N, C-alpha and C positions, 0 to 999 in steps of 0.2 A: 674476389677471394684470391688467395695466393699462398706462397710457402710460409713456414713458421717464421715468426718475428725473430729479431736478433736476441730478444730476451729469452727465447726458448732454446732447447738443446740444439746446437748447430751441427753441421757436417756429418751426415751419414749415420747418426745414432737415432734417427727418427723412425726406425723400423724399415721395413722393405719399401723400396720406391714405388710410387704410384704407377699402375699399369693402365688405368682408365678412370675418367670422371664422367659421370652422367648428370646432366642438368635438365630440370623440368620446370616449366612455367604453366601455371594453372589459373583459372578464374572460376567464379561461381556459375551455376547453371540452374535455371528454373525447371521444376518438375513439369513434364508434359505428358498428358494421358489422352487416350482416345476412347470415346464412348460411342458404341455402335448399337443401333436398334435395327434388327434384321427381321424380315417377315418372309416366310416360305409359302404362305397361303393367301394372305389378304393384303390389301393396300394399307399403308401406314397412315391412317386417317383418324383413328379413334383409340381410346384407352389412355391410361396414365401409369406412371411408375414412380416409386419413391427411392431416393438415393441416401446412402449412409456415408458420413465422413467423420472419422474419429469419434464415433458413437452418436453423432448428431444426424437428425433427419432433415432433408430438404422440404419435405411435404410432397404432395403429388405433383408431378410434372407431366403435362400432356404429351402424348406421342405426337411427334411432328412439331413440337415447340420450337420457336425461333432460337437462334444462338443467344440473343439478348435475354430471352425469358429464362433459359437455363443458367446464364451467367448471374442473373438476379437471384435465382433460387440458391445457387451455391454461395453467393456473397451474403445471403441472409444467415448463414451459419456463423456462430461465434468464432469458430476455428479458422475461418477464411476471411482475410482482410484485403484480398485482391485476387482476381482471377480474370482471365480473358478467354472467351469461348468463341470459336469460329466454326461455322458449318462448312465442312469440307466436301461433303457429298450429300445430295438430296434426290432420292428417286422414290418410286412407289414401293420399292422393296428394301431400301437401305437408307438410313440416316446416320451420318458420321459427324461427330463433333470433336474438334481439337480443343483440349482444355489446358491452359497454361496457368500455373499457380505463380503469380508474380507480385503478390502483396508484400509489405515490409516484413511480416513475420512468416509468411509461407514461401516467399521467393527465395531462390538460391538455397534451397533445402530439398532433401529427398522426402517425398510425401507418400503416405500409404495409398494404395489404389482405392478409388471410389468403389463402393459396394452397392449392390441392388438389395433393397430391403424387401425380401419376399414375404415378410410377415405383414406388410402394409396392405390394407384392404384394396387400394387401387391397383397395386402390383398383382395381387391374387386374382383380380378381375380381368387381367390381360388375356387376350386371345392366346390359345396354346400354340399358335403358329408364330408368335412373336418371341424373339430371343434378344436379350440385352447383354452386351459384352463390354468389358472395360479392359484395356491393356495399356502398358507403359510405352510411350514413344521416346521418352528421354528421362533418365533418372536425374533428379535434382542433385546439385553439388554445392556444399556449403562454401560461401565466399568469406575470405578473411575479413573480419571486422576488428579494427583496433579498439582496445579499451580506451575510453575517453573519460577523464575525471575532471571535476571542477575543484579548484583550490581557492577559497575566498577568505580574506581577512576582514574582520568587522569588530566593532565595539559600540557601546552605547553612545559614545561621543567620538572624538578623534582617535584613530588608531595609528600607531607608528612602531618602529623598531625592527625586530627580526623574528624569524621562526626557524625551527629545526625540522628538516625532512630526513627520513631514514628509510632504508630498504635493504634487505639481504645482509649476508655476512661475508661477502668477498671484499676484503680491504685492500689497501695499497701496501706494497712491501717497502715501507719507509720508516719502520720502527726498529731501533737497534735491539738485537737479542742481548739481554743483559742479565746479570746476577749480582746481588749485593749493590745495586744502584750504579754498577760500572759496566761498560760494554764488554761483552764476551769477545774473545779472539779466536780465530780459526786459521789453521794452516793445512793445506792439502796439496798433494802432488798431482801433476797432470795425469789423467787416466786412472786415478785412485778413487775408491769408494770409502776410504777411511780418513776421517778428518780429525786432526789433533786439536784438542780444546785448550792446549797450553797449560795443562795441569789443573784446570778448573772443572769441577763437577757440575754438569749442566742437567743432571737427571731431574731436577725439580722445576726446570723451566722449558725443556724441550721434550718432545714426545714423538713416538713412532707415528708415521703417516703425515706428520706436519711438514709443510713446505716452507723453506727459507731461501734466502738469497746469499750466496757467498761468491765474492768476486764477479758480480754481474751475471751469475748463472743460477737459475732456479734448480734446487735440489730437494728431494724428498727424503726425510729421515726414516731409516729402517729401524735403528736401535740406538740407544744412548747409554753409555757407560761412564765410569767416573772420570776418564781422561780422554775420551774420544767419542765420536758419533760415526755410525755406519750409514751410508747412503743407499738408497734403492738403485741408483744409477751412478756411474762414475762421473767425477768432475772433469770437464773437458780440458780446460786450460791450466788448472791448478792456480796456486797463489804465488808462484815464483819464489818459494822459500820465505815468504813474508807472512807474518800473522796479521790478519785483517778482520774487520768487523763483519758481522752477519746481520741480516735484516729479516723481519717477519711482518705479518699483516698488522696494520696500525690500529685495528679494532680488538686486538688481544688485550685482555685486562688481567690475566693471571692464570694460575694452574691449580688443580685440585685433584684429590683422589675421591671418587664417588663409587658407591656400591649399590647393588640391587635393592630397591625399596627405599633408598635414601630420599629425603626431601630437604636436606640441608648439606652444605659443605663449608669447609674453611679453606681459604686460599693458602696454598702450600708454603708461600714465602712471607706470610704475614702482611701482605698488601692490604691497606685499608681501602675497601671497595665502596665506602660511602661517598667517595669523591668521583666514582666512576659509574655507579649504577643508581637507578631509582626504582622504587616499587612499581610493579606493572610492566617493566621491561621484559622482553623475551630474550634469553641468552642461548647461545649454541654451545653444546658440549659434544664430545665424541665418545661412543660406547666401545666396548671391547672388540666388536666386530668391525670397527672403523666407520660405522654408520653415525648419523647425526641425530641428536635429540634436542628438542626445544623446550626450555623450561621457563616458566613465568615467575619472576621474582616477586615474592610477597613481603619480604622484609630484609633489611641489611643492618647488621651491627658489626662495625669494624671490618674484620676480614671474613666474617661469617654471613652466609646467605641462606635464607629459607625460600623454598621454591615449590611449585606444583606444575604438572603432576609428578609423582614419584619417578625416580630414575629406574629404567627397565633393563639396563645392561648389567653385566657382571662387573666386579670391581675393576676399575681402570683409572689410570692417571690421564687427565685430559686437559688440553688448553681450554680457556673460557673466552668466548667472543661475544661482544655486543654487536648490535646492528650497526652497519656503516651509516654515518650521519654527515650532514652538511648544513651549515648555517647560511640562511638566505635572507637578504634584506626584504622587508615587507613592501618596498617600492620597486622591486626588481622589474626590469623590462622583460619582454618575452624572450629576447636573446639571452639575457643574463640568467633567467630562470631555467631555460633550456640547458645552458652550460652547467648550472649547478646540479640539476637533476641527473644529467648524463655523467657527472663526476661520480655518482653512485654506480659502481661497476655493474651490479646486477640489473640495472635498468635497461641497458642497451641504448636505443635511440628513441627520442621523443620529438614531437612538434608542439610548440607552445604559442598560444595567442593570449593577449591580455585585454581586459576591459576595465575602465575606471579612469580616474578615481571616482568613488561614490561620494555621497554627502559627508561621510565620516573619514575620508581620505583612504578608504580601503580599496583593494583591487580584487579582481577575479581572473584567475588564469585557467584557461582550458588546455589540458595536457593530454595529448594523444600518444599512447604507447605503441609505437609502430613496430617494435620487435620483441614485445613481451606480453605475456598472457596472465590475466587474473590477479594482478598485483594488488589492486585496491580492495578486492573481495576478501583478501586475507584467508582464502581457503587453505593456503600453505603458509604457516607462520614464518617460514624462512624467506618468503618473498612478499611480505606484507608492507605496502607503501603507506607510511604514516606521517602525520605532521604533529608538532608539539610547539607550544608557546613558552616552554621552559628548557633550561639546560642544566646539567648536573656537573659537567666537567669544566671547572673554572678555578681561578685563584683570586683572592682578594688582596689588593694592594692599598696600603695606607702609608702615611708619613711623608708623602711627596707633595701634598697640596691638591687643591680641587682639580687642577688640570690633568693630573696623572693618577689620582686615587680612584679606585673603583673595582669593579668585577671584570676580570679579563677572561674571556671565553676561549677554551681550546678550539682552534679552527683547523689546524693541520699539523704536520710534522716538518721539522727543519733540522738537518744534520742528525737525523735519527731520533730527535727529541721533540717533545710537544712545543708548539707555538701557541701563544695566547694573545688575543686582541681585545683592547678596550673599544668595543664596537662603535660607539657613537662619537669617539674622539680620535680614533686612528692611531693611538700609541700602542705598542706591542712589546711582547717579551719573547725572546728566543735565545738559543745557544749559538755563540759565535765560535766556530771551530778554529779560526785563524788565531784568536787570542786565548782560546780555552776559557772563555768567560760566558756566563749567563748575563744577558743584558736587557734592560728596559729602555726602549728607544721611543723618541717622539715621532710624530707623523712625518717630520723632515729627516728622520734617521739619526738624530743627535742622541748620544748616550746620556740618559738621565740618571741611571743607577746600574751597578754591575756587581757581580761577585765572581771571583776566580774559582771555578769548579768545573770538572768534567762529568759530574753526576748526570745520569740519564734522566732522573726526575728533578724538577726544579728545586734548588736549595731553598730552605726556609729561614736561613740566617746568614749573616755576614754581608748583607747588601750595603752598598755605599749610599751616601746622602740620606741616611736614616730611613730607607725604605723598609717596610714590614710586609712580608709575604705570608699568606696563609692559604692552605688548600680548602676546597669546598667540602662541606659536610651535609649540604642540602641543595635543593634546586634553586635556581634564580630565574627571574622573569625576563624573557626576551621580547615579548610583544606587549606594548604599553597601551593602556586605555581601559576604561571601565568595562568589565566583562569581555575583554579582548579575546578573540578566538581565531584560529586558522582551521577552517572546516573543509573536509574532503567529501565529495559526493560523486557517485557514478552517473555519468550522463549516457554512456553506451557500454553495455557489456560486450566483452570480446567474443569472437567466434574464430576458431582455427580453420584454416583453409583446408578444404577437401581436395585431394589430388585425383579425383575421379574424372574431372573435366580438364584434361591436359591439352593446352593449345600449342605447346612447343616442347620438343625434347631433342637432345643432341648428346652425342658422345664427344668429349673433348680430347684433342690430340695430346699424347704424352710427349715428354721432352726427349732430348738426345743425351746419351751418356757422355760424360767428360772422359777424354783420353789425353794423357800426358806422356811425354817421352823423356827419358834420361839417357843422354848420349855421352859415352866415355870413349875417347879415341886417342891413339898414339901413332906417330909416324913410323915407328919400328915395332917389331914383335917382342917388346920387352916390358909390357905392362905388369905391374904388381901393386900391392898395397890396398888401400881402402879409402872411402869417403863417407861423409855423414849426410843423411837426409832428414828433413822435418816437414811437417805440413803447415803451410801458411806461417802465421806468427806464433804458433805454439812452440814451447821450449823443448818438448820431448823430441829426442833424436834416435835414429837407428844407424848402425854401421853397416855399410854395403861394401863387400869385397869385389875386387876387379873381375873375378870370375864367378860372381854370385849366380847360382841356378835360379831360374824364374820362380820355382816353387818356394825356395827359401826366401826370396825377396818378397813374394806375396805375403808370407807369414810375418816377416819383419814389418812390412808396411801396415798390415792389419793390427799390429800391436800398438801403433800410434793412436793415441786417443782422438776420436772423432773422424778417423778416415773411413770407417765402415768396412765393407767388403770390396775387394778389388780382384781383378784378374791381371796376370802379368805374362807377356810374351816377349821374345827378344829376337833381334835380327843383327846380322853382321854387316858392318859397312863395306861398301864395294871397293873403296880405294885406300882404306886405312885399317889399322888394327884396333880391336876393342869390340864393343857391342852397344846396341841401343835397346833399352828396355821400354816396352810400351805398357802403360798402366791404364786400365779401364776401370772406372769407378762404377761399381754395380749397385751400391745401396745409397749413394749420394745422388741427389737430383739438383739440377741447376749448375751454375758456374762454380766449380770447386776451387778453393784457394790453391795456388800453384805450389808444388813441392819445392822446397828450398834446399840447395846444397851448401855446405859450409867450407868450401875451398878444396884445393887439390894438394895440400901440404903433405898428406899421407899417401898420395899416389905417386908411383914412379913410372917413368917412361919417357920417350923422346918426344918433346913438344906435346906433352899430354894435355888434353883439354876435357872439360866437363861442362855439360850444358843441360838445362831443364827447360822444356818448351811445352806449350799447349798444342797438341795435335788436333783435337776437336773440342770446341767449347761446349760444355754441358748446358742444356736449356731446360726450363721448367715446363715447356709445352704451352699449349693454348690457355690463356687466362681470362678470356672473355668470350661472350657469345652475343650475337646480334639477333634480336627477335623482331620479326616483321609482322605487319598486318594486325597490329593491336588496335583496339577501339578506344577512341578518345573518351576520357572520363571513367573508363572501366578500371576496377581494381584487379591487379594481378599479383601473384605470389610465386616465388621461385624457391627451389631447393636443389641441393647438390649431394650426390652420393659418389664416393670414390672407393676404389678397390686396389689391392696389390696382391702379391703372391699368397698372402695369408687369407685373404677373403675380402668381403665387402664391409665397409664401415657404415655407421648410421647416417641417415639423411641429416642435413644441416637444420632441418626444422625441429629436431630433438633439442638441440641447444638453444634454438631461437625461442622456444617456449619460455625459457628463463633468461632472456636477454642476450644470449650468446649467438654464435653463428654469424650470418651475413647481416650487416646493418645498413640500411633498415631492411626489415623483412619484406616489405612491399614498397612499391614505388608507383605513384601516380604518373601516367605518361604525359599529363599536361599539368603544369603548376605555375603559379604566379612568380614573377621575378623576386629576388631577394631585395633587402633594403639597400639604398645607395651607399657608397663609401667614397671617401675623399682621401687622396694621397698627396702629401706635400712633396714637391720635387725641387 
């Protein structure tokens, strides 16, 4: 784990710095109980008793029974598939059994205490001087079990081609924000929350709470008006006075206004959704509270969609998202399948093995979800892992001859626009930004046909060489073969790790605050004027006067976007005139970009000099922990909780439940080596 990535908000605007991180490592534990038979009056040589476990009776067990006899009695119960019983004490007045529940279904789980069935005839006949007690020696703790699914391709005869896998609604931010089939343009100053949309009304395509990317910074929309958008947080670097494109998630298909009780909507900009959706798909929309609703499409006609269940929110304008999808060859190696599935952002990490081919050239992949829970069960529609043998988003090309005619499937985005591939022949269609042309290229990248256009959607006319392009209005088959199918089945249901049995915990050391100094000196007592400072490579500057008070400099520096909170002190040089300001970064963590000055042309003095130096490099603190004395072959899981001046954050296991957090969630401490690789030198 580590600091935010460069794609996240940088430099001191990530809240209060961390004051502590606590890491825990846990594993499962079998439930252990003690059964004692105690006598205060007679020797323990006669009588019997009956035990209850989850409503089942063992039948009568003789007083003084061996450990093996009691073990057999317990394993005769339907609810016990494995138990170990040991006699730990045996005397004339005390029998003590240690009972460990270790079977596949009862091990690594907390179990109810065994009970004495006092209604059983044999128990009622016990001597009144005999007392039977059960107590817990160790609570069971659930051990993480990754969900394991099987994906198999098959047909009545030979199967070949491709399949579509999908899960979640977290897309990649590589689709242009557009209106009227042209890219939208955005201009924003450094440190500003107001973005100029260059006179274009984006209210029909952008929405509050939506995240977009402007100038490599992720920003969240607070409000949209006719000529600008307001952001939740300020843009750090700005766009340097240049209007530039913005990007959104690539599984966005349109916008709509939906009201309470509606079971239909019409895309706000007239987008034909027949080429983007198919009946039975589940789409994601946002309600008026910012929550998500998942609607199953029952029919599509042009830009109108009928869905169920009915919308439960109040009237709202919402973006519409389909599930994130990936096209996968039906012959994928285990490594290729792993890479394809992990490209679906909500998956997290997986391990994949492959068996086959079978007699029909089909394969079976065993997929282990090491950082996600419950995906194939579809208990949450937003994280339902599915396979399909059809695709709906494609274009039909004709007029170029057999080698290049066919159905080109949308596989990704390039230059903010869709890319289409003729899967079995490797020719493809994309937008070439250098030439401002849409191009159809061969497998060797030769241009076969083109049209001059910067449209965001592929043009349907004007193509050279007689090419005819048409958008899809129905599904097309990806997997070939009679009754071809790509079937998913659950091999092992998941279980979340209980952190009752913690084997390691530690507090991680926090880092050191960055300290920088700005030294301004002169040989004579004749300093005057000012200079400019900026943070790193950002364009925003502040003017600092030669006699600037520390409090004023602190306020000025904190006005620089991204600098966060600082404290400023100053000292006088011992052998010259002027002063040195010491700046301590309070809300930045790690190595902070050095302040930059912009020359001394506005400073007056004798041999005046100005220098900015790093007095103490900021550090992020400890970023790893070593856990000793782990058992080979045992499964362990870790979680981290961090805190700052505001309070404690959630454990990483919260986001791990849906693919986020640490990847992978668990790590086997012994594993086979990876496949060999060769490097040509």
